[in-house]
N, C-alpha and C positions, 0 to 999 in steps of 0.2 A: 591872793597870789596874783601878781602882775608881772608882765614882761613887755619888752619892746615889740610891737607888732608891725610897725611901719618904719621906713628909713628913706631919707632923701639921698639919692646918689646921682650926681650930675644933673640936678634939677628935676629928677623923677622920683615920685613917691612909690617905693617898692614895698609890697606886702612881704613880711617875714613869716616863714612857716613855723608852726609849733615844733618845739624840740622833738616831740614824738614823731611827727611826720618826717623830720630830717633823718631820725634814726632809722625809720622804716625804709625810707627811699635809699639812703646811703649804705646802711649796715645790713639790712634784711634783703630788700629787692635787689640792689646792685650786687651784693655778695652772692645771692642765689643765681643771678644771671650769669655771673663770671664762672661760678662752679659748674653750671650746666653746659656752658660753652666749652669748658675744659674737658668735661666728660665726653661731649660729642666729638671734639677734636681727636682725643685719644682713640675713641671708638672707630672713627673713620680711618685713622692710621693702621689700627689693628685689622680692620676689615680689609683693607687694601693688601696687607701682607697675607692674610688668610686666603684671599682669592687666588694667590699665586700658586697654591698647592696643586700638584699634578693630579692627584686623585680627586675628582669632583665630589665624591661622596664624603671624603675627609674634609674637603674645603667647606662643604655645606654644613656639616656638623659643627666645625669650628666657628663659622659665621653665625650659626644659630646661638651657640654658646656666648659668643662675644656680644651679640645684641641683647640677649637676656641679662647678661652681667651689667651692661650699660643701663638698661632699663631699671635694674635694681639700685644702681648708683644714683640714678635720677630720683627714684622714690625716696631714698634716704636723704637726698638733698632737699626735697620738698618737706620732709619731716623735720629736718634741722631748721629750716626757715620758719616753719610754723611754730616750733618750740620757742625760738627767739622772739617771734612776733607776739605770741600770747604772754610770754614772760615780761616783755617790755609793756604791753598793754596793761597787765596786772599791776606793774609798778606805778603807772600813772593813775590808775584807779585808786590805789592806796594813797597817793599824794592828795588827790581830790577829796577822798573820804575823810582823811585826817584833817584837812583844811576846814571841812564842814563841821566835824564833830569835836575837834580838839582832843581826840583820842587816837591811840595807836591802832592802825589797821594792818600792821605788818604780817600778822599771822592769818589774815583773812584772805580767802581766795577771790576769784573774779566774781562769782555769783553773789556772795554776801556783800562785797563792796558795791556792786551794781544795785543791790536792793537799797542800800544806804543812799546812794546818789539818786535813785528813782524817787525815794521819799522826799528828798530835799529839792531836787531839780526837775524831776519829771522823767518820762520814759526814754527820751532821746530819739534820734532818727532811725536807729537799728534796734529791733527787739532784743531784750536781754537773753532770750532763749538762743539766739544765734551765737552769742559769745559763750553761753553755758555749754553748748555743743563743742565749740572750739577748745574750751578748757578740758572737756572730756577726752577729746582727741589728743591734746597735748599730754595729759596724764597717761594715756595709754602708751604713747611713744616712749615716755620717760620710765614708767613703772611697770609696763606689761608687754614690752617688746612688740608694741603695735598690734596686739591682739584686741579683738573687738569686745571681748567679755573677760573680766578678771575680778578677783576679789580684793576689796580694800577693807581689811579687817573683817567684819561680819557683813559688810555691804557688798553686793555684787554691782559692778559698774558695766554699763553698756554703751558702746559707741553708736551713735544714731545711724540709721540706715543710709542716710545721705552720703556718709563717709565710708561706706563698706560695699555699696552696690557696684556690680560689675555690669558693663554694657554688653549684653548678649549679641547685639547686632554686630559689634566689632569683632567678637569671637567667631561669629558665623563665617567671617572672611577666611578663616583657616580651613573651612571645608571639612570639618571633623563631624563624626556621627553625633546625633543629638544627645546621647547618653554621655559622650565624652565632654561635650560643651557644658552639660549640667554639673558634671563632676569638677570641671575646672572652675566653674562659677561658685559652687559650694565651698571648694578649697580656698579660692581667692577671698571669699566673704568672711573667712575666719580671721583675716587681718585687715587693717585699714587700707582703704583705697583713696588716698588723698591725691586729687588731681591738680594739675597746674591751674585750672580754672578755679578750684576751691581755694588755692593759696592766694591767687590774685584777688579774689572776692574778699577774702579775710583781711588782706592788707588795706584794701579800699575802705571797707566798712569800719575797720578799727580806727583809721585816721578820721573818718567822718564823725565817729562817736566821741573820740577824745576832743577834737576841736569844738564840738557842740557843748560838751561839758565845760570847757574853758570859757566859752562865750556866756553860758548860763551863770557861771560863777562870777564872771565880770559884772553881769547885770545885777546879780544879787548884791555884790559889794557896793555897786553904785547906789542901789536903793537903800542900803543901810546907811550910807554916808550922806545921803541927800537930806 
């Protein structure tokens, strides 16, 4: 598989990104940023209206509710972005695996296709376990309503602790009793805790891995043709 990687524009040699990188930047990252900005804009408008209530207790309760609702929308936005990212990543793994084996890989998931690519091309810059965890998170969002444990047939699936851990230090700022903090933590850990940092890391590493695969495939093709 070959593609145009450089282009002369007005006397300058420009590097062209891989189509996967373009999809991630334009359709995943940009779409996610626009959605989050919209959520924040609506949140601020609603908070401004709620603050006008004459009863301070009523205003406080409404503000707390609006903030919690906006946080839930942001959580769902991150989940949607991750599903899109992992699905696109899986698509390119399939393309690379089929090119190497000349066999259909359409029904294979991230893990099995990465095993094929590792055998032929090497490990790559990002350990396969990182993407295996992302695939598990993606599957939880789609098939288990973001629960951290669920049954898939007779197999029990588990979301890695990294994507369910709750930061107790941030919860302590609420000045709640220790027992209440632990109850909040245990309840929160029953569902995925996908942070913005997790999402950004996933996008960066997925791009890095796909471009590495493409470079290795190009090297392999050159060695075969020489």
